C-alpha positions as CSV (number, residue, x, y, z in Angstrom):
1,X,-5.7,12.9,18.7
2,X,-4.8,9.6,17.4
3,X,-7.3,9.9,14.6
4,X,-6.1,13.4,13.7
5,X,-2.5,12.0,13.5
6,X,-3.8,9.1,11.3
7,X,-5.7,11.5,9.0
8,X,-2.8,13.9,8.6
9,X,-0.2,11.1,8.0
10,X,-2.3,9.5,5.3
11,X,-3.5,12.6,3.7
12,X,-0.1,14.3,3.5
13,X,1.5,11.1,2.4
14,X,-0.9,10.9,-0.6
15,X,-0.6,14.6,-1.4
16,X,3.2,14.9,-1.1
17,X,4.1,11.7,-2.8
18,X,1.4,12.3,-5.4
19,X,3.0,15.6,-6.3
20,X,6.4,13.9,-6.5
21,X,5.0,11.3,-8.8
22,X,3.4,13.9,-10.9
23,X,6.8,15.7,-11.3
24,X,8.5,12.4,-12.2
25,X,5.7,11.8,-14.7
26,X,6.4,15.2,-16.3
27,X,10.1,14.3,-16.7
28,X,9.1,10.9,-18.2
29,X,6.7,12.7,-20.7
30,X,9.5,14.9,-21.9
31,X,11.8,11.8,-22.4
32,X,8.9,10.1,-24.2
33,X,8.6,13.1,-26.6
34,X,12.3,12.6,-27.4
35,X,11.8,8.9,-27.8
36,X,8.9,9.5,-30.2
37,X,11.0,11.8,-32.3
38,X,13.6,9.0,-32.7
39,X,11.2,6.1,-33.0
40,X,7.8,7.3,-34.4
41,X,6.2,3.8,-34.1
42,X,6.3,4.1,-30.3
43,X,3.4,6.6,-30.4
44,X,1.0,3.7,-31.0
45,X,1.7,2.3,-27.5
46,X,2.3,5.5,-25.6
47,X,-1.2,6.5,-24.6
48,X,-2.1,3.0,-23.3
49,X,1.1,2.5,-21.4
50,X,1.0,5.9,-19.8
51,X,-2.6,5.4,-18.6
52,X,-1.9,1.9,-17.4
53,X,1.2,3.0,-15.5
54,X,-0.7,6.0,-14.2
55,X,-3.5,3.9,-12.8
56,X,-1.2,1.4,-11.2
57,X,0.9,4.0,-9.5
58,X,-2.2,6.0,-8.4
59,X,-3.8,2.9,-6.9
60,X,-0.6,1.9,-5.1
61,X,-0.2,5.4,-3.7
62,X,-3.8,5.4,-2.4
63,X,-3.5,2.0,-0.9
64,X,-0.2,2.9,0.8
65,X,-1.9,6.0,2.2
66,X,-4.7,3.8,3.6
67,X,-2.1,1.4,5.0
68,X,-0.4,4.3,6.7
69,X,-3.6,5.6,8.1
70,X,-4.7,2.3,9.4
71,X,-1.4,1.7,11.1
72,X,-1.8,4.9,13.2
73,X,-5.6,4.8,13.7
74,X,-5.9,1.1,14.8
75,X,-9.7,1.5,15.2
76,X,-12.4,2.8,12.9
77,X,-10.0,2.0,10.0
78,X,-12.5,2.0,7.2
79,X,-14.0,5.3,8.3
80,X,-10.6,6.9,8.6
81,X,-9.4,5.6,5.3
82,X,-12.6,6.8,3.7
83,X,-12.0,10.3,5.0
84,X,-8.4,10.3,3.9
85,X,-9.4,8.9,0.5
86,X,-12.2,11.3,-0.2
87,X,-10.2,14.3,1.2
88,X,-7.1,13.6,-1.0
89,X,-9.0,12.7,-4.2
90,X,-11.3,15.7,-3.6
91,X,-8.3,18.0,-3.4
92,X,-7.0,16.5,-6.6
93,X,-10.4,17.1,-8.4
94,X,-10.8,20.6,-7.0
95,X,-7.3,21.4,-8.3
96,X,-8.5,20.8,-11.9
97,X,-10.0,24.2,-11.9
98,X,-12.9,23.7,-14.4
99,X,-15.7,22.6,-12.1
100,X,-18.2,22.3,-15.0
101,X,-16.3,19.4,-16.6
102,X,-16.9,16.7,-14.1
103,X,-17.1,13.5,-16.0
104,X,-17.7,9.9,-15.4
105,X,-13.9,9.4,-15.6
106,X,-13.5,11.8,-12.6
107,X,-16.2,10.0,-10.7
108,X,-14.4,6.7,-11.4
109,X,-11.1,8.4,-10.3
110,X,-12.6,9.4,-7.0
111,X,-14.5,6.2,-6.2
112,X,-11.5,4.0,-7.1
113,X,-9.1,6.2,-5.1
114,X,-11.4,5.9,-2.0
115,X,-11.8,2.1,-2.5
116,X,-8.0,1.5,-2.8
117,X,-7.4,3.7,0.3
118,X,-9.9,1.6,2.2
119,X,-8.3,-1.6,0.7
120,X,-4.8,-0.5,1.9
121,X,-6.3,0.2,5.4
122,X,-8.2,-3.1,5.4
123,X,-5.0,-5.0,4.5
124,X,-3.3,-3.3,7.5
125,X,-6.3,-4.1,9.7
126,X,-5.9,-7.8,8.8
127,X,-2.2,-7.6,9.9
128,X,-3.2,-5.9,13.2
129,X,-5.9,-8.4,13.9
130,X,-3.5,-11.3,13.1
131,X,-1.0,-10.2,15.7
132,X,-3.6,-9.7,18.5
């Protein structure tokens, strides 16, 4: 039961907050369009900055989900974080719709998401082991 709670907490944290972050990203994208209309030179940096911010926020989200999972599971943390990471990134990939277009970028997205989920869980595990 403890593992189910850990899975659900980590999985739903990643999915719900991921959707909220995507919504905020859409609002920022609309503001960016207005900014480009006023300052056309901004378009040079827009792609790089949006990808960089997207990666940072995504990795922090996945690591926090792993941290939350590990704080509830307390044992088998790497396995639980792997399951949460692969489930949440798998859901994201499946939501793309076009299954024929799986690319190296998507593989990198899944692998890095799982690794950051495990890293967040491992960080939590170090804190648990330090207090015992």
